[in-house]
N, C-alpha and C positions, 0 to 999 in steps of 0.2 A: 448534598455534594461531599466529595472527599477532598481534602487540602493536604499538601506535603508542606512542610516548613523547613528551608534551608536556612540556617542562622547559627552562627558560631558562639553566641553568647548565650549561654543556658539559660540565665535569669529572663533576658528578653524573650527567648523561645518560649518558654513556660507560661510566661504572662500572656504572650501571644494566643498560646493554645488555649488558655481558660477563655479569653474573649471569644475565640472561634467557636468553641463549643457552646457558650452562651448564646451565640447568634444563631445556632442549631446546624452549624457545619461538623462532620468528622474529619478526623485526622488520620492519614495513612503513616505519618511518622514525623519526627524531628531530627534533622541530620545537620552536620556541621561542615560538610564537605561537597565538592562537586561529584567525587566518585561515589561517595556514599548516597547522593541523590540519584545518580544514574542507577544504582543498585537497587535502591528502594522503589524506582519506578518500574523497573523490570519485575520485580515482585508484587508490587500493588499499585497499579497505575492510578494516580489522583485524577480529579477533574480540573485542578488548578493548583499553581505551585506560588508560593510567597518565597521570593528569593533575596536574601541579602547580598550585596555586591562584593562585601570583603569577607570571605570565608576562608577556612582551612583548606590545605591540600594546594596542589601545583595550579589548579584552575581556579580563577575567581568567579563570583557569580555570571558575569556577563558570557564569560567562555563556556560555562556550564549551561547557560539557557541557551546559546547558540547550538550546542550538540544536542539539548532536549529537543529544540525546534526542528532541527534536520531529522531526527530519529523517532520522535513520538509526538510532535505537532500539539503540543499541551500548551494552553495559556499561562503566561508568567506574569505576575506583578513584583516588581522591585520594591523593597523596603529598604531604604539607605539612609545615612547621614549625609551622603556626598551628593552635591548638586552643582559641581563645576561643569562648565559647557563639555569638556572632553568626556568626561563620564556619560553625560546626558546623550551625547552623540553616540556613543558606542552603545548604550543601551536601546537606543531607538533603532539601530541596524540590526537588532535581533528580533524586530517585530514584536516587543513587549505589549501587553496588554494594559499597563499602569505604571506609575512610578510615584511613590508616595515616600515623603520625607519624614524620617523621625525628629522627634516624636509625633506619631500620628495620632489623629482622633479615631474614635472607635466607629462614628458614624461615617468618617470619610473611607474608613477601611471597608466597612460593610458595602458603602455605595460603590466602591471601585471594584470589589468582588462581583456583586451582582451585575454591573455593566461589562466586565470581562468575560463572565458566564455567557452572558447573552449575545455579545459580540463574536464569541467563538463558536456558538451555536449557528448564528447567521453566516459565518464563514465556512463553516462545514458544510452547510446547504448549498451555498453558493460554489464551492469547490466541486461538489457532488454533481451540480447542474453541468458545469463546464467539463467535468470528466467523463461524461457519458456520450454514447452514440444514440441520436434521436431515433433510429430506425429500430435497432435491436434491443436498446436498453443496456448493453454492454458497455464497459469501460472502453474508452477510446484510445487512440495510439499515443497520445500525449501521457494520459495516465500509465499506459504499460511502460513508457520509456522510464518515467520517474520511477516506479514502482521496481523495474528491473535492476536499475542501479542501486537502490536501497537494497534488495534481495541479495545482490551480489556483495555488498559490503556486508551483510548480515551473516551469509553463509561463509564468507572469509573469517569474519571476526570469532564465529562459533565453530569453525571446522565443520560446517555441516553440509549436506547436500540438497539441491532442490533441482526439479526439471522443467522443461518447456515444451509444450506441444504446439506444433504449427498446422492447424487444420484448414482444408480447402475444399470446398464443395465441386465435386467433380461436373465437367461440362456445364457450368453454371449459365454461361452465355445461352445455352440452348433453351433455357427456360425464359430467358428475356425475349429471345428471338421467336420463340414458337407459341407463347402463351402471354407475351406482354411483361412489363417491368413490375407490374402490381403483382403477377404471379411469381416473378423472381423474388421480390421484397417478401412474399409470404414464405418461400421457400428459405430464405435467409432468416427470417424471424424463428421459423420452426426449428431449424438446425441450432440456433443460438440458445433456444429454451431447452432442447434436448441435452445439449452439451452441458448446460448450467445445472441440470438436473442428475447428470452423470458424474460430478466433480464433488469435491468437499466443500463445506461452506466456507473455508478460507482459502481455497484456491481462487485466483484472479482470472477471470475470463474477459478478454478484450477483442474489439473488431479491429484486426490489424490493418483493414483496407480492403475494399472491394468485398470478395466473398471469403476472404481469409480472417480466420479467427485464431487467436493465440491463448494458450492457457498456461499460466504460471503456478507450479505446484510446490509450494514451500516444504521442506522435510520430507522428501519424497526419493525414493531409490528407484533406479532406472528400471527393475523388474516390475516394482508396483505401477509405474506410470505406463508401461507396456500394457499390461492387462486392462487398465483404466482406458487407455486410447482404444484398444480392441471393444471394449464394452460400448463406447461412444459411436465407434463406426458401425457396429451391428445394430445398435438402437436406431440410428439414423436410417439404415438400410431398410430396416423392417418396418419403418414408419410410413404411413400412407396419407397424402395430402390430397384434400378435393378443394379445387379452385372453382368458383361459379358453377357448382354442381358437376364438375367434371374432374373425374381423378387424374392428378398428374403423375408423370413417370415416376418410379422409384428414385429417391435421392440417395447419392453414395458419397463418401469424402475419402480424401487421401489424407495421411497424418505423418508429418516428420517429427521425430524426439531427439532431444539433446538434453544433457544433464551437467552439472557442475557439481564437482570438478572436472569430472571424467574427460568432457568435450572442451575445456577451457573456458573463456570468458566471452567469447562471440556466440552467446548460444543461439539467437535469433537467426545468425547466418548459418550455423550448424543445423538448426532445426530445419530452416528453409532449404538447404541441400538436400537433407533427408526426404523432404516432402517432394522436391522434384524427382528424386531418385524413385519414390513411390509411384508417382504418375508415369515416369518412364517404364517402370515394370507393369503397368497396366491399369493403375488407379485402384480406388476401393480396397486400400492395404494401409498397414503401418509400419513404417521403417524407422530404425534406429540410427542416428549418425554414426559415421565410422569415428573410432577415436583419433583425437586430434594430438599434435605435437605441442600446440602451445602450452605454454606454461600456466596453470591455473593461479599461481601465486603473483603473476604480474600484476602491477599496479594499475588502477583504473579509476576514472573520474566518477 
């Protein structure tokens, strides 16, 4: 397991690093400020962070921990000489995994690290379970909303682009009406699997609702996403599904595309508008959203 130490007293940090290495842990670095901690995490993500509350820079350890939790969801244990109620209350609000007072015992430190790593792994499994759609195995609408906000912040911060695909199965109701809901479920599951196979590993595929599936593609230009969308459309159209020994009619999809910053920050709405345009033009096609007048630099929550 890899650990990052955030401590502004060099002697304490070096002593701590030796103890951690003796316990069998690896270090990703020793830093003394919040900004340096964030930079270190971007370069080499650790499994856990040991954070002093009083550190150098504009942000103290608690403010830094809050930013780390929002962007990276890494477990943090505070190491501090301060135990007043106000400090404890601020620390608890960040969802920390431990709080050890200096001078600490080596056994106490080791036990806290093991418990924090175990709790973090359990939380990851739980979050994965509540973030998935049970029918398709895709991420659900709740996860989509959370991820999209983070991706907007990341793209704005890095001045990068990303794209959104809104995919809808054409005439989906006919499958349910003519062959039953089990056949409709099979069509949706098959489409979900084909979409996942035709996107990158780090693209995020979510069930938006009903027969609509949304794909978020980080670091992707609009030209690239168009060809990827066309590949998805063609793959699904060429697929043949057999249900209870009977071949189902070919499945087609309509796809709407929007990108940041070209289409502003309301990407789901813009992609949805493009999707409806694809349907109005006859379905089974890919449409890119019209350029919007929205300012991509508008603040968002």
